[in-house]
PAVOGU-41206 format. One record per residue (C-alpha): residue in three letters; x, y, z. Coordinates in pm, whole numbers, padded with zeros to 5 digits, always signed. Last residue first. Layout:
BEGIN
AlaXYZ
...
This chain:
BEGIN
His-05539+05801-02353
Ser-05930+05791-02470
Gln-05890+05388-02526
Ala-05781+05339-02144
Ile-06007+05576-02041
Ser-06315+05410-02263
Ser-06184+05037-02136
Cys-06218+05178-01734
Tyr-06572+05311-01740
Asp-06699+05032-01979
Leu-06560+04795-01650
Ile-06678+04980-01421
Asp-07008+05016-01584
Gln-07012+04652-01659
Ile-06986+04572-01232
Thr-07235+04843-01200
Phe-07343+05179-01133
Glu-07552+05409-00824
Met-07527+05123-00591
Thr-07828+04908-00439
Val-08058+04970-00195
Gly-08368+04740-00203
Ser-08416+04714+00132
Gly-08471+04344+00155
Pro-08157+04217+00356
Tyr-07975+04540+00496
Cys-07703+04419+00671
Arg-07621+04100+00462
Ala-07686+04213+00113
Ile-07567+04575+00169
Leu-07215+04389+00322
Gly-07226+04202+00021
Glu-07261+04484-00232
Phe-06944+04656-00089
His-06723+04378-00098
Lys-06833+04348-00458
Tyr-06711+04720-00537
Gln-06392+04669-00340
Arg-06326+04366-00565
Ile-06449+04564-00871
Phe-06161+04825-00766
Glu-05906+04564-00711
Asp-05953+04418-01082
Gln-05960+04782-01229
Met-05656+04855-01011
Ser-05468+04543-01162
His-05575+04624-01534
Trp-05453+04994-01474
Val-05112+04847-01390
Val-05104+04581-01655
Gln-05187+04852-01890
Leu-04956+05104-01778
Leu-04629+04845-01768
Asn-04481+04909-02074
Glu-04142+04885-01922
Glu-03989+05151-02159
Glu-04282+05396-02137
Cys-04174+05518-01764
Leu-04460+05499-01523
His-04529+05793-01252
Lys-04722+06014-01507
Asp-04897+05755-01689
Val-05044+05644-01315
Lys-05168+06003-01272
Lys-05342+06031-01581
Tyr-05510+05691-01514
Leu-05612+05807-01145
Asn-05832+06122-01313
Asp-06002+05950-01538
Leu-06104+05719-01272
Gly-06216+06002-01068
Lys-06450+06122-01356
Lys-06581+05779-01435
Val-06683+05781-01059
Glu-06851+06090-01063
Lys-07045+06030-01415
Gly-07156+05696-01255
Pro-07351+05846-00879
Tyr-07158+05874-00575
Glu-07330+06094-00341
Lys-07632+05910-00399
Ile-07465+05639-00234
Val-07415+05804+00094
Lys-07778+05917+00121
Arg-07920+05619+00062
Leu-07714+05435+00343
Glu-07823+05689+00576
Gln-08160+05656+00494
Lys-08144+05259+00555
Asn-07990+05311+00879
Phe-07638+05332+01013
Ala-07621+05628+01250
Leu-07900+05551+01421
Gln-07826+05171+01438
Tyr-08209+04959+01322
Ser-08010+04888+00996
Val-07724+04697+01217
Glu-07981+04433+01284
Glu-07910+04184+01021
Glu-07564+04164+01074
Arg-07564+04089+01437
Ile-07398+04323+01684
Gly-07117+04175+01856
Gln-06862+04434+01892
Ala-06715+04334+01531
Val-07029+04391+01384
Arg-07069+04711+01487
Ala-06666+04769+01352
Glu-06823+04644+01024
Val-07107+04891+00990
Gly-06850+05177+01081
Glu-06606+05035+00790
Phe-06914+05060+00568
Phe-06990+05421+00651
His-06618+05532+00590
Asn-06632+05305+00243
Leu-06913+05489+00159
Lys-06759+05824+00219
Glu-06391+05737+00043
Leu-06563+05595-00262
Pro-06236+05576-00489
Gln-06101+05487-00174
Gly-05687+05465-00221
Leu-05630+05360-00593
Ser-05275+05455-00566
Tyr-05182+05274-00298
Ile-05371+05011-00336
Val-05196+04969-00719
Tyr-04888+05084-00576
Ser-04894+04768-00323
Gln-05024+04525-00557
Leu-04726+04592-00799
His-04458+04637-00506
Asp-04564+04259-00413
Thr-04565+04144-00799
Tyr-04239+04319-00870
Lys-04059+04207-00588
Gln-04168+03818-00610
Lys-04085+03852-00913
Ala-03722+03967-00853
Glu-03697+03688-00601
Lys-03782+03422-00838
Lys-03496+03610-01049
Glu-03280+03595-00771
Ala-03329+03204-00683
Glu-03278+03109-01024
Leu-03004+03302-01112
Cys-02710+03039-01108
Ser-02886+02867-01432
Ile-02929+03188-01602
Lys-03250+03156-01804
Leu-03121+03424-02057
Arg-03488+03564-02105
Ser-03631+03473-01791
Leu-03342+03676-01611
Thr-03400+03945-01818
Ala-03779+03949-01773
Phe-03728+03938-01395
Ile-03469+04234-01414
His-03726+04434-01567
His-03989+04335-01383
Phe-03755+04432-01066
Asn-03711+04744-01211
Glu-04025+04850-01290
Met-04209+04738-00974
Met-03945+04917-00731
Val-03943+05205-00899
Val-04291+05233-00918
Asp-04356+05118-00542
Arg-04090+05394-00420
Pro-04355+05669-00586
Thr-04172+05883-00855
Lys-04058+06252-00827
Gln-03905+06194-00421
Ser-03675+05894-00486
Glu-03442+05820-00196
Asn-03590+05491-00129
Ala-03608+05365-00461
Val-03271+05461-00507
Lys-03193+05248-00230
Glu-03447+04951-00324
Val-03264+04976-00692
Asn-02917+04997-00487
Val-02974+04637-00311
Phe-03084+04464-00560
Val-02850+04550-00809
Gly-02563+04507-00582
Arg-02692+04104-00523
Ile-02718+04058-00872
Leu-02380+04213-00948
Lys-02200+03964-00670
Thr-02401+03666-00789
Tyr-02332+03742-01152
Ala-01951+03768-01089
Lys-01996+03440-00864
Asp-02153+03280-01206
Leu-01897+03446-01430
Asp-01577+03275-01207
Gly-01741+02908-01223
Arg-01819+02920-01661
Arg-01439+02942-01644
Glu-01419+02638-01943
Ala-01657+02834-02214
Asn-01906+02677-02362
Lys-02112+02988-02388
Phe-01887+03228-02203
Ile-01929+03494-02474
Ser-02264+03511-02568
Glu-02360+03481-02168
Ala-02116+03755-02140
Leu-02288+03996-02344
Gly-02633+03962-02241
Ala-02573+03940-01880
Phe-02359+04265-01941
Glu-02626+04383-02126
Glu-02835+04361-01859
Phe-02675+04433-01595
Glu-02615+04772-01780
Ala-02997+04817-01805
Val-03054+04767-01425
Phe-02710+04984-01373
Pro-02914+05305-01548
Leu-03211+05241-01360
Ile-03566+05181-01543
Gly-03786+05481-01466
Val-03669+05751-01230
Lys-03909+06036-01282
Ser-03788+06401-01358
Lys-03743+06676-01087
Lys-03539+06556-00803
Ser-03305+06375-01049
Ile-03119+06048-00913
Lys-02752+05985-00864
Val-02586+05640-00896
Glu-02292+05626-00680
Glu-02395+05242-00559
Met-02404+05114-00916
Gln-02094+05321-00982
Arg-01886+05098-00738
Ile-02114+04741-00794
Gln-01990+04807-01172
Asn-01624+04887-01049
Ser-01599+04567-00860
Ile-01724+04370-01148
Cys-01485+04507-01380
Lys-01206+04451-01067
Asp-01315+04097-01099
Phe-01230+04100-01479
Asn-00922+04253-01457
Arg-00801+04020-01116
Lys-00882+03719-01407
Val-00709+03899-01674
Thr-00409+03923-01439
Val-00370+03576-01333
Leu-00438+03473-01682
Val-00086+03629-01760
Asn+00038+03409-01524
Gly-00136+03124-01633
Leu-00001+03193-02009
Thr+00364+03238-01870
Thr+00307+02882-01692
Ser+00171+02675-01983
Leu+00348+02862-02253
Phe+00714+02756-02044
Ser+00607+02415-02017
Ala+00526+02251-01706
Pro+00180+02169-01787
Asp+00245+01988-02136
Val+00023+01967-02367
Asn-00270+01924-02172
Gln-00173+02257-02042
Ala-00156+02414-02313
Thr-00487+02372-02450
Trp-00614+02486-02086
Val-00433+02801-02085
His-00537+02894-02422
His-00918+02809-02340
Ser-00874+03025-02004
Met-00705+03324-02224
Lys-00983+03340-02449
Val-01278+03351-02187
Leu-01096+03569-01963
Met-00989+03833-02284
Tyr-01320+03824-02364
Leu-01471+03891-02048
Ser-01208+04111-02035
Asn-01289+04329-02278
Phe-01609+04465-02076
Ser-01401+04732-01958
Asp-01334+04902-02278
Ile-01032+05068-02447
Lys-00848+05045-02102
Asp-00921+04678-02033
Gly-00796+04617-02416
Leu-00498+04841-02316
Ala-00436+04657-01977
Ile-00468+04376-02161
Leu-00209+04460-02429
Asn+00044+04569-02180
Asn+00020+04259-01943
Leu+00079+04048-02296
Glu+00383+04308-02340
Pro+00486+04203-02007
Glu+00458+03851-02056
Ile+00616+03790-02407
Cys+00919+04056-02331
Arg+01132+03705-02187
Phe+01078+03521-02460
Ile+01440+03377-02456
Lys+01518+03418-02150
Ile+01212+03264-02021
Met+01270+02971-02280
Met+01619+02902-02166
Gln+01510+02896-01818
Arg+01258+02613-01886
Ile+01485+02417-02124
Met+01724+02410-01822
Asp+01450+02304-01551
Lys+01364+02017-01765
Glu+01756+01969-01829
Ser+01764+01964-01470
Ser+01469+01730-01356
Val+01629+01479-01611
Pro+01999+01511-01463
Leu+02244+01660-01630
Pro+02527+01488-01850
Thr+02869+01506-01729
Gly+03081+01577-01984
Cys+03287+01855-01832
Asn+03207+01865-01475
His+02836+02065-01398
Gln+02818+02413-01202
Arg+02459+02459-01134
Ser+02207+02561-01389
Leu+02221+02762-01692
Thr+02492+03002-01552
Gly+02616+03315-01801
Gly+02506+03561-01554
Asp+02256+03695-01788
Leu+02056+03358-01679
Asp+01965+03486-01344
Glu+01833+03150-01182
Ala+01465+03066-01264
Glu+01265+02985-00991
Ala+01110+03358-01026
Met+00894+03233-01365
Thr+00739+02999-01113
Gly+00765+02579-01161
Pro+00492+02340-01328
Met+00476+02012-01179
Ser+00616+01745-01367
Gln+00592+01585-01744
His+00910+01554-01903
Gln+01135+01697-02184
Gln+01449+01572-02253
Leu+01736+01808-02391
Lys+01971+01727-02686
Phe+02024+02101-02729
Phe+01868+02059-03104
Lys+01605+01837-03013
Ser+01464+02026-02676
Ile+01565+02317-02793
Phe+01340+02281-03141
Asp+01021+02176-02923
Gln+01074+02476-02672
Glu+01114+02695-03023
Ala+00801+02525-03203
Leu+00553+02558-02901
Cys+00665+02954-02838
Leu+00565+03055-03217
Pro+00279+02787-03212
Glu+00134+02965-02894
Leu+00199+03297-02959
Glu+00029+03326-03344
Ser-00315+03197-03176
Leu-00255+03383-02857
Val-00232+03754-03079
Gln-00487+03649-03299
Glu-00722+03573-03010
Phe-00703+03903-02925
Ile-00750+04039-03256
Lys-01056+03876-03273
Asp-01182+03936-02964
Phe-01093+04297-02996
Lys-01286+04327-03385
Thr-01576+04159-03156
Arg-01586+04427-02894
Asp-01557+04711-03167
Ala-01815+04536-03359
Val-02038+04493-03092
Asp-01948+04849-02935
Leu-02048+05034-03224
Asp-02384+04855-03266
Ser-02465+04925-02885
Ala-02384+05296-03022
Ser-02628+05309-03315
Met-02532+05350-03666
Asn-02599+05626-03899
Gly-02406+05893-03710
Met-02618+06153-03671
Asp-02952+05979-03720
Leu-02832+05784-03430
Leu-02812+06106-03182
Ser-03106+06248-03306
Ser-03297+05869-03149
Ser-03107+05920-02848
Gln-03177+06258-02814
Ser-03529+06184-02826
Arg-03532+05848-02629
Arg-03384+06041-02331
Asn-03623+06299-02358
Gly-03866+06099-02317
Ser-03740+05875-02056
Ser-03717+06174-01859
Gln-03332+06258-01742
Val-03124+06041-01472
Ser-02853+06229-01342
Leu-02615+06440-01600
Lys-02325+06355-01409
Asn-02381+05976-01283
Leu-02502+05915-01651
Ser-02225+06017-01792
Ser-02002+05812-01566
Thr-02232+05507-01646
Ser-02137+05589-02030
Gly-01786+05572-01938
Thr-01752+05346-01743
Leu-01920+05094-01948
Lys-01812+05197-02308
Gly-01422+05278-02167
Ser-01268+05517-01991
Ser-01013+05629-02270
Gly-01062+06009-02329
His-01420+06174-02388
Leu-01742+05987-02362
Gly-02070+06181-02466
Met-02190+05850-02653
Leu-02259+05953-02998
Ser-01953+06232-02985
Leu-01762+05959-02870
Arg-01864+05731-03189
Arg-01798+06027-03386
Gln-01443+06081-03254
Gly-01332+05713-03283
Phe-01466+05708-03638
Lys-01242+06023-03739
Lys-00957+05845-03557
Ser-01036+05504-03739
Glu-01016+05681-04094
Lys-00714+05884-03999
Thr-00514+05572-03859
Thr-00500+05497-03533
Gly-00707+05221-03486
Thr-00671+05141-03107
Met-00704+04773-03142
Lys-00558+04747-03489
Ile-00260+04969-03365
Lys-00226+04752-03043
Ala-00236+04431-03264
Val+00052+04654-03496
Glu+00256+04733-03162
Phe+00190+04375-03072
Phe+00406+04222-03371
Asp+00670+04469-03344
Lys+00736+04417-02968
Ile+00723+04028-03078
Glu+00978+04052-03373
Arg+01224+04266-03208
Glu+01219+04099-02856
Tyr+01231+03782-03048
Leu+01559+03866-03223
Arg+01713+04021-02885
Ser+01625+03682-02756
Leu+01736+03488-03019
Tyr+02103+03643-03000
Asp+02142+03625-02638
Met+01959+03271-02578
Tyr+02191+03110-02860
Asn+02478+03275-02697
Lys+02406+03117-02356
Thr+02344+02803-02528
Leu+02697+02806-02718
Gly+02883+02903-02381
Glu+02722+02575-02208
Tyr+02823+02334-02499
Lys+03155+02485-02483
Gly+03202+02455-02109
Tyr+03035+02062-02111
Asp+03296+01963-02358
Thr+03267+01606-02418
Ser+02926+01483-02361
Lys+02739+01793-02453
Leu+02970+01858-02734
Trp+02846+01557-02904
Glu+02476+01596-02844
Met+02570+01946-03066
Leu+02714+01732-03308
Lys+02376+01464-03302
Ala+02170+01831-03340
Tyr+02382+01986-03651
Arg+02149+01928-03874
Leu+01888+02070-03636
Leu+01994+02396-03701
Asp+01915+02437-04074
Arg+01520+02293-03986
His+01542+02532-03699
Phe+01629+02810-03921
Pro+01367+02707-04198
His+01097+02703-03907
His+01136+03018-03792
Asn+00816+03178-03934
Pro+00763+03542-03866
Leu+00491+03666-03692
Thr+00126+03769-03784
Leu-00064+04056-03731
Glu+00015+04187-04086
Val+00183+04558-04111
Ser+00516+04514-03972
His+00562+04172-04151
Gln+00694+04274-04446
Ala+00956+04482-04256
Leu+01031+04225-04024
Thr+01217+03999-04320
Ser+01542+04173-04265
Ser+01547+04136-03925
Gln+01539+03744-03987
Asp+01819+03719-04196
His+02075+03951-03932
Gly+01948+03710-03639
Gln+01966+03385-03845
Gln+02369+03553-03952
Val+02480+03566-03555
Phe+02340+03221-03449
Val+02507+03038-03776
Asn+02814+03248-03686
Asn+02784+03108-03303
Leu+02731+02770-03465
His+03054+02818-03646
Ser+03274+02947-03373
Ala+03113+02644-03131
Leu+03227+02352-03411
Arg+03586+02468-03451
Arg+03641+02526-03127
Ala+03489+02162-03075
Phe+03691+02042-03349
Leu+04020+02168-03201
Glu+03947+02025-02855
Arg+03865+01710-02991
Leu+04134+01662-03192
Asp+04387+01851-02903
Ser+04207+01573-02665
Phe+04264+01244-02905
Arg+04605+01330-02984
Gln+04672+01335-02556
Gln+04480+00955-02542
Gln+04697+00837-02851
Gln+05027+00977-02655
Lys+04929+00840-02317
Val+04866+00497-02510
Ala+05208+00516-02673
Leu+05365+00588-02299
Leu+05238+00303-02134
Leu+05094+00350-01779
Asp+04714+00397-01885
His+04722+00037-01995
Gly+04816-00076-01663
Pro+04410-00208-01610
Arg+04229-00258-01889
Leu+04126+00051-02071
Ala+03736+00118-02101
Val+03716+00252-02476
Asn+03560+00664-02382
Met+03836+00834-02628
Cys+03806+00594-02918
Gln+03448+00594-02893
Leu+03421+00992-02872
Leu+03639+00986-03199
Ala+03448+00784-03349
Asp+03117+00995-03290
Ala+03293+01293-03401
Ala+03438+01138-03719
Asn+03066+01012-03786
Thr+02960+01377-03670
Cys+03201+01559-03916
Ala+03084+01361-04201
Glu+02720+01397-04186
Ile+02829+01772-04161
Gly+03069+01787-04480
Arg+02739+01601-04666
Ser+02514+01850-04533
Ser+02723+02121-04635
Ala+02827+02431-04404
Leu+03054+02215-04111
Asp+03338+02139-04394
Gly+03592+01895-04224
Glu+03923+02060-04192
Gln+04048+01893-03839
Leu+03775+01670-03747
Ala+03694+01580-04124
Lys+04070+01490-04150
Ile+04110+01288-03854
His+03765+01093-03955
Gly+03942+01022-04283
Lys+04307+00942-04148
Ala+04086+00647-03962
Leu+04162+00655-03569
Asp+04292+00390-03352
Met+04212+00338-02967
His+03958+00015-03021
Asn+04117-00174-03305
Val+04486-00084-03214
Leu+04458-00107-02880
Phe+04253-00449-02837
Glu+04503-00587-03093
Ile+04795-00512-02874
Glu+04630-00657-02560
Ser+04569-00952-02756
Leu+04909-01024-02884
Leu+05078-00926-02558
Lys+04811-01231-02408
Val+04934-01443-02681
Asn+05307-01402-02628
Asn+05286-01451-02214
Thr+05130-01769-02308
Asn+05399-01884-02524
Ser+05663-01763-02300
Leu+05480-01998-02020
His+05457-02258-02219
Ile+05845-02242-02296
Leu+05936-02183-01963
His+05726-02466-01860
Asn+05893-02677-02087
Ser+06252-02583-01979
Glu+06145-02652-01593
Ser+06002-02982-01674
Ile+06331-03065-01869
Gln+06545-02950-01609
Asp+06331-03151-01325
Met+06382-03506-01623
Gln+06756-03435-01579
Glu+06723-03421-01195
Lys+06552-03731-01175
Val+06730-03928-01378
Ser+07058-03850-01150
Gln+06844-03958-00856
Leu+06741-04270-01016
Met+07095-04432-01008
Glu+07137-04327-00666
Glu+06793-04440-00550
Tyr+06915-04802-00716
Ser+07207-04819-00500
Ser+07025-04742-00174
Leu+06743-05000-00236
Lys+07024-05242-00301
Leu+07169-05145+00039
Glu+06863-05138+00189
Ile+06750-05537+00095
Gln+07091-05641+00213
Asp+06998-05508+00570
Val+06654-05653+00559
Glu+06818-05990+00476
Lys+07018-05976+00823
Leu+06740-05878+00988
Ala+06545-06165+00916
Glu+06834-06398+00995
Asp+06839-06267+01383
Leu+06491-06281+01420
Leu+06485-06667+01317
Lys+06734-06699+01569
Met+06550-06526+01845
Leu+06214-06768+01731
Ile+06479-07041+01817
Asn+06549-06892+02175
Val+06229-06820+02230
Gln+06126-07206+02170
Lys+06351-07314+02406
Glu+06280-07123+02670
Ser+05848-07230+02663
Ala+05897-07525+02880
Met+06080-07285+03138
Ile+05748-07053+03183
Ser+05489-07406+03182
Gln+05725-07530+03475
Ile+05632-07153+03671
Asn+05284-07127+03570
Ala+05216-07502+03719
Gly+05410-07435+04016
Asp+05166-07124+04080
Leu+04868-07305+04019
Val+04945-07578+04271
Gln+05073-07328+04543
Leu+04717-07153+04493
Glu+04565-07496+04540
Arg+04744-07477+04896
Ser+04628-07188+05018
Leu+04262-07244+04895
Lys+04269-07556+05143
Glu+04454-07419+05459
Ala+04168-07116+05421
Phe+03884-07386+05430
Ala+04076-07543+05700
Glu+04127-07191+05855
Ala+03756-07123+05849
Asn+03601-07460+06007
Ser+03200-07421+06075
Ile+03168-07200+05741
Ala+03405-07373+05492
Tyr+03329-07705+05641
Glu+03152-07818+05332
Cys+03358-07750+05120
Gly+03254-07711+04759
Glu+02923-07524+04865
Met+03201-07210+04955
Met+03304-07264+04594
Ile+02966-07199+04457
Glu+02875-06916+04700
Ile+03210-06729+04649
Asp+03143-06749+04262
Gln+02772-06611+04300
Glu+02857-06318+04539
Glu+03073-06210+04227
Arg+02870-06248+03989
Ala+02556-06025+04196
Asn+02831-05750+04286
Leu+03065-05745+04598
Glu+03047-05394+04778
Gln+03319-05149+04737
Tyr+03466-04911+04977
Glu+03808-04776+04905
Asp+03612-04514+04718
Val+03659-04325+04416
Val+03997-04507+04324
Glu+03808-04859+04338
Glu+03496-04653+04096
Asp+03836-04622+03866
Gly+03879-04991+03851
Gly+03532-05043+03710
Thr+03536-05388+03603
Val+03703-05298+03253
Ser+03971-05219+03423
Gln+04169-04883+03488
Asn+04482-04933+03686
Glu+04732-04965+03402
Gly+04577-04690+03187
Ser+04596-04443+03452
Pro+04307-04269+03607
Val+04319-03865+03580
Ser+04201-03720+03922
Glu+04534-03612+03964
Glu+04532-03409+03671
Leu+04195-03242+03809
Leu+04311-03144+04131
Gln+04703-03007+03962
Ser+04435-02806+03736
Ser+04286-02619+04031
Val+03930-02526+03982
Asn+03818-02174+03906
Val+03617-02247+03684
Phe+03506-02595+03587
Asp+03283-02586+03284
Ile+03101-02886+03194
Lys+03134-03007+02835
Lys+02996-03351+02859
Arg+03193-03671+02794
Leu+02875-03836+03013
Tyr+02966-04138+03160
Arg+03369-04165+03261
Gln+03463-03811+03208
Asn+03143-03651+03384
Leu+03189-03907+03685
Lys+03542-03815+03724
Trp+03489-03445+03732
Ile+03217-03518+03971
Cys+03425-03687+04202
Ser+03683-03460+04199
Ile+03445-03177+04294
Phe+03314-03404+04589
Ala+03681-03467+04696
Asn+03808-03092+04688
Lys+03468-02979+04894
Glu+03509-03239+05124
Ala+03883-03115+05155
Thr+03803-02774+05168
Ser+03571-02855+05500
Ser+03232-02819+05595
Ala+03101-02694+05260
Val+02961-02352+05209
Trp+02725-02394+04874
Lys+02578-02141+04646
Tyr+02298-02282+04403
Ile+02295-02062+04052
Lys+01991-02164+03855
Glu+01844-02432+03579
Phe+02151-02576+03706
His+02499-02377+03797
Leu+02668-02555+04079
Asp+02880-02313+04296
Phe+03169-02355+04578
Glu+03257-02200+04935
Pro+03516-02395+05143
Asn+03792-02157+05037
Glu+04142-02279+05053
Lys+04393-02078+04827
Ile+04483-02111+04471
Ala+04170-02220+04256
Asp+03942-01958+04430
Lys+03567-01972+04388
Ala+03510-02363+04298
Asp+03263-02270+04026
Val+03092-02566+03878
Val+02941-02464+03539
Ala+02649-02661+03332
Leu+02513-02928+03552
Asp+02222-03035+03348
Arg+02372-03388+03219
Leu+02443-03457+03590
Ala+02073-03494+03669
Trp+01946-03295+03995
Ala+01818-03427+04292
Ile+01597-03301+04565
Gln+01481-03342+04928
Arg+01574-03718+05043
Lys+01524-03779+05356
Tyr+01752-03833+05643
Phe+01662-04058+05972
Asp+01744-03876+06325
Gly+01365-03762+06376
Lys+01075-03536+06340
Asp+01275-03228+06182
Ser+01397-03483+05890
Lys+01801-03484+05827
Lys+01845-03324+05461
Val+01964-03471+05108
Lys+02053-03307+04809
Val+02112-03571+04512
Val+02346-03488+04240
Lys+02257-03752+03995
Val+02444-03955+03718
Gln+02181-04295+03517
Val+02330-04539+03405
Pro+02193-04701+03135
Arg+02200-04954+03261
Glu+02088-05027+03613
Thr+02318-04990+03935
Thr+02199-04620+03895
Val+02506-04360+04019
Thr+02534-04116+04269
Ala+02709-03763+04401
Cys+02554-03688+04737
Leu+02524-03326+04861
Phe+02447-03327+05242
Cys+02243-03106+05445
Asn+02369-02841+05705
Lys+02096-02532+05823
Lys+02296-02251+05893
Lys+02166-01936+05850
Lys+02168-01809+05557
Gly+02478-01620+05335
Ala+02577-01949+05181
Lys+02364-02230+05165
Cys+02480-02522+05405
Val+02679-02834+05340
Asn+02840-03161+05369
Val+03011-03362+05112
Ile+02938-03699+04968
Ser+03072-03887+04724
Leu+03001-04261+04540
Leu+02674-04347+04641
Arg+02510-04667+04474
Glu+02175-04609+04331
Asp+01932-04934+04293
Asn+01641-04691+04473
Pro+01587-04898+04775
Thr+01991-04905+04785
Phe+01996-04506+04776
Ile+01869-04411+05090
Asp+01853-04578+05388
Arg+02117-04804+05334
Gln+02337-04588+05123
Leu+02278-04310+05345
Ala+02352-04494+05667
His+02704-04614+05503
Lys+02785-04241+05446
Ile+02674-04160+05762
Ala+02920-04384+05865
Thr+03215-04304+05648
Met+03140-03914+05779
C-alpha cells in the first residue's frame, strides 16, 4: 500500500501541488467489484484546500487516473455503519450518498480518522460522524505537546514526510560550507557531531551560571510571602469590624423596607375602599324612589328612571379581582338585587294596570266611532306610555323575564282592543258598501228591478246571466225595454253602476287609509317603548311567526341578555301579527264582499291595494303592514284573474236567438265597458302590466267567440255578425288608444273590412244575372284564344244576342232590384252600429264597378256596334240616392 501511495503522490498529486495524506482501497457496494482508491489530499499553497479524490486504474495500462474530486466542505455525513463491530462498509454524503466497501476495516478506520483530523484543522465544519467509534475519534485528537506550528499533526497522519523548500535550502547552505560533505560523508557527520557537543557544553555552562541568580530570586519570594501574610491578618481584623456594621445596616434596611411596604399597602387599601364606596354606594334618595316612588306622575317617573339608572351602574360595576370575596361587597350586591327585584315588580304591576285601564278607556270611545268610518286614535295612550320607555329599557337589560311578561300582557290586552275596534270599523265599511238602511234597501231593489238581477251576483255577472237566459233579442225590442225601465227609475243603469263603484272605491280607499297610519303608529310605538331596533331586511311571511299565544316571543334568552338585531326585528313583526291578527281576515272578507257586490270592484281594489303596498314597501319592506298588504294583494289579484276568467267563460256560454237578428254581441259591449272602466281606474297605476295581460286574454276570447257566434247564427248572415262586432271592437280600441292592443286593433279593422267586402259581394250577387252570364261566356271564348274583336262572329255571342239581353234590364227594373236589396240589408243590420249607409255605399261602388266592367267588354268585343246599356252610371247614383232617402 505504501508503494501505491508513493506512486499516486508522484504521478497524480505532485503535478497538481497536492499532498496525499490518506488512502483507502474501495469498491462500490452491491455491484461487481471494480476497485478504486479514495484519497484525502491537501494543497501545498495557501489557502489550503482539502479534497477527497477518487482514483481509478486505467483500463488501457498500469497507470492511474484521477476520476472525480469532492471538496471536503461539501461533505455532510460520514456513516461508518457500525461503531462496535468491524464492518468494511461506509457511506459518504456529498450532494448524494456514495456507498463504499473498503478492502479492510483498518484502512476504513484510518481514512475516517484522517477525514476527522482534516475537518478539525482546516474546516471546523459540522460534519456528522455517524456510527463511528468515539475511541477512534479521541485517539485521533492530537495532544498539545506534540502539536507544533510547523504541522506536528501532519507527522501523526503519516510517518513519511517530504522536506519543504526552506529545509532543503538550509541543508544546501550547510553542505556548501563543507566541500567534502558529499565525497566524505563520515568526515561531514563527525564534524556535525563535534559542533553538537560544543553546543551542549555551552548550554550546561549557561545553566550553572544562572543558579546563583535563582537563589537570590527565591529569597526575595520568601520575603514577599511574609509581607502578604501580615496584610492578610490586617484585612481579617478589618473584616471583623465591618461585619458588625453590615449587620446593623441590614437591620436598618429591612426596617425601612417594611415601613415602605406598609405605606404602599395602606395606599392600595384606601384606593380599593374609595373605589367600592364611589361605585357601589346608592344614594338614599334613589333607594326611596325605587321602593316608594310614584310611577303615575311625570316627576315620579323621572326620579324612578334616574334611580334605576344609578342602580344599574352600581350593579354593572367591573369589580377588581378579589372584591367578590368581600362580605360587604356580597351584602351590597344582594341589597342591589333585592332593590332591582322590588322595583321590577312594582314597574311591571303598574304597567299592567295601565294596559288594562287603556282597554277600558278605549272601549268607551268605540260607540262614537260606530257610525263613522274612522278608527280610534291611540296617540294619547302611546304618548303616556312613552314616558316609561327608559324604564322599559332598564327592565329589558336587568330582568328579561318580567320584560317578556309585560310584552305578552301588552299584546293580549291590545289585541283584544284592536280586534273590537277593527271589527266594528269593518262592519261600518260593509254597511256603507251594501247600504243596509231602509233607503238603501229601496234603492237597491229599484236597481235590481232595472237590471233584472236577483241575489248578489254583481252587475257584470248578473247582466250577462240574464242575457244568456233571455237570449239575444232584437235591437229594437231591447231599446224599447231599456228606455221604459230608465223612465221608471229616473236614472240609467250605467249611472247606478258608476255611482256604486265610485262609492265602493272611496270606502275601500278610506279603509286602507285608516289602517295604514294605525299600523305604522303602533309599530313605531312598539319599537320605541319596548326598545326594539327596526332595520331593513328581507320580509318574512306571517307563517314564520311562532306561537305567540304560548307566551314565548323568541327563543330563550338569559336574564339581562339583549336580543340580536335580527331577533328584535322578528320580535316587532311577531308582536304586530299578534296585535293585528284580525286585519288580514277582515280585509279578505271585505274584498270578498266587494267582489260579490260587483266583480268589477276587483279592478278598483287591485289598483288601490297595489299603491298602498308600494307605499308601505318604500317605508319598510319588512314591516307588518307591508307583509300583510302584500298577502291581501295576492287575494285581490286572484279575484281580478277570476273576474277575467268569468268574463271569458260567459263569452263561451252566450247563446243567440234563432228568430231575431244578432247585432252587437253582449260580451263585445261588456268588453267596451270593461276597457273604458279599466282605463279610467288604471291611469298611472303601478300594476299596469296585470291589466295588459288581462286585455290580451279578453280580446282573444272576444275574437274567438264572435267568430263562434257568427258561425252559429241562422237569422243574421255570418258576415254581418263579424262585420258589425269587429267594427265595434275597432271603434272601441281606436277611442281608448290601448297601446298593448295595437296589433288586435289592426286585426279587428282588417276583419271588419274583409267581412264588409264579403257581405257586399254576397248580398249584391248578380243584379244583371243574364247579362253577367252572357259576358262570362265572352270571357271564356277569349280565354280559349279567340280574339276579342272576333267574339261578335260567334253565333251565341253576336250583336243580336247582346241587344236581346240588354233589353231585359231597363232602368225601371234595375231600380226595383236595388230597392229590394236595400230592404234586405236593412233587415240584416242593427241600428246600434249604424252601418247601413256604409254598406249601401259599398254596394253602390261594387255595382258601378260591375257596370264599368260590362261597358269595357262591349267596347273591346263589339267595337263600332253602337250597343249600350239602357241606364248610365248617373242613373245608378240617382237610384241609390233616392232609395236611401225614401227609407
